[in-house]
N, C-alpha and C positions, 0 to 999 in steps of 0.2 A: 815507208816501206822498210818490210821487215828484214831478214837474211833472204836471198836468193841462192841457191845451190847449185854449183856445176858438178855432174859425180861423172866421173870416169870408170870409177872400178866396180865392183859390186856393193850395193847398196848393204845388205843388212850385217854384213863382215866388217862394216867400216865404225870405228867409233867415233870419228872429227872428222869434218871434211872441209872444203875451203870455200868459202863463199864467191861468187863470179863478179859481184862491185866491189868486195871489199878487202879481198884477197886477204882475210884473216882467218885464221883457225878455230872452230868452234866444237867445244865437247858435249856431251850427252845431255849436261846440268843446264847448259844453252839451250838444248832443242826442246827439253822440260818446259823452259821459261815460254820459249813461244809458244808451246801448246796452253799451258797454263791463262797467258794473257789472252790468246783466241778465244778459250771456253770462256772465257772471263769480259770479253768485249766481242764486238761484231767483226770479225774477219770477211768484209765481204768482195776487198776487192783482188782481180787477179792476180795479183801479187804476194800478197796477205794469205790467200787461198793455196797456192803453191809452196809457201813456205810452213804453214799449218802443217800443208799433207805429206810436205818433205819430211818433217820434225816426226810426225805421227808414225811415218815407217820405220826414218832410222832406229827412230826409238824401241819401234815393236809394240806402241802401245795401242794405236787401232790402223794395218797396216792397209784393211781395205775402205776404211773412209779415208787413210789417206791418198791412196789409189784415185780414191773417186775426186776428190779437192783436186790432186794433181791434173785429171781428166778435163774437169771444170775451168780450167785456170787458162787449160790449152785450147780450149773449144772458145774460150773470150779472146782468143787470140794473144793471149799474153807469150811471146817469141821464147823465153827460157821455158816455160813447161811446153809448149810448142817441142824443142828441140829436146827437151826431156825425154817427153814420151817416144820422140824419132828411137832415141838410145833406149827406151826400157822394151820396145818390141824388137828391135833387131839382136838386143841381149840377151831377152827373157828376165830383165831386173825383177819382175814379178813372176817369174817360173813359168811365164808363157809367149816363146817367140812367137812373134807375127808380124814379118814383111808385111803381109794387104795392108795392115794400120799402122806399121812402121811408113810405109806410102804415104798413107792417106793425110798421117800428119807433115811429113817431108813436105806434100802438097799445099797444106797449109803454112807452111814457113816459108817458103817460095812466093806463094800469091801474097803474104803479108812482105817481103822482102823486094818485089815490085814494085811497092809503091814508095819505098825507101828509094833515098840516091846513095848510088855506090859508093860515093864520098863518107856517107855517114855510115857505112856497115861495121860492126865493131869483129875484134877477134872472134867471138861467137859465131859471128854471123858467117865470117868467111872459111872459118873449121868447119862449120854442119853444112854449107855448100860442099865443101869438098867431100866428105862423106858420102852427101848425094848423090854427088858426081861418079864417085869410086865404087859406089854397090847400088848405084843404077836406082836410087830410090826417088819415083814420081820424075824421072827426068834419065833420058839415054844415059848408058855407063859413057863415062868421058874422062880417063884414066889424065890425060895430061892436063885437062880446066883442074882435075881434082886437084889434083901437085899445084897446082899454079892459087889455088883456094887457100890450099893447107902453107903455101911460102908465105901469101897475103895475112895467113894468120898470124902464123911466128913473128912474122916482119912486126905485129902489134903486140907481141908478146905470152904467144900460146906456145905452151911447151907440148901441149898435148899431140898440137898441129906439128909440131917440130919433131914429135915420134914416129908420126905418120911420115914426114917427109924420109924419114930415118930407113922406112920397112920398106917406102919407096924406090928409093936409092940404092937400097945392096939389092934388089932384083929386076929395077931395070921398069919399073910398072911407071908409064907416063909420062917419063924421064930416062934420060940415058943413065945406066948403070955406072954408080960413081960410089966405090966402095972407102973411097978414101972419104970422102965429103959425110959419106953415112958417119962413119967413124966419128968425125971431128964435132958433129951433131951430137952424136949418141954421147959423147964427151961432154959436151957441154950440159947437154941432160941428166946427166950424173952429177956434176958439179953444181948444179942448180936443187938440188936434192928432190929431183923430179920422181925418183924410185924409191923414196922414202916412206910410203906410204907403209 
């Protein structure tokens, strides 16, 4: 497996991004190396197609081809690509917000997760389930369940899930309003350099 990327900020303005699997930071030159590798070798697996596609987008070498490879990877049930496509269509990372497509990919993710034992869920699984329930992507909106999933993801180390918890605690969304806990979690995020993008 090459480098699979987790993205929670605008793609095209980011010079580097953090790997979901290794936690390492990558520069544009490292994305170029992925592109070169995939152009000289067959990158036929779902994860390598995702890495190749993401690299093409981040470097702006061939954005359209990059999205196509990410779609292929997602439609092959590669869960990180499925999650990425949910976010892509919710936020319009490709310039086009599309909740119908976001729900389509959320449904694929839910079908994959239903086959997975809950004890084997990753922080990304819990976090994405939180997003699905918070915004009603292929499931009924359930803010309480969303907060619970974000909490489980944060327990497994997800700062992004912790940030969602801060948002929900501040206003009492799916959980009792608790500005003290929201501030505590926010301060933890500041100390962890979460906002250093």
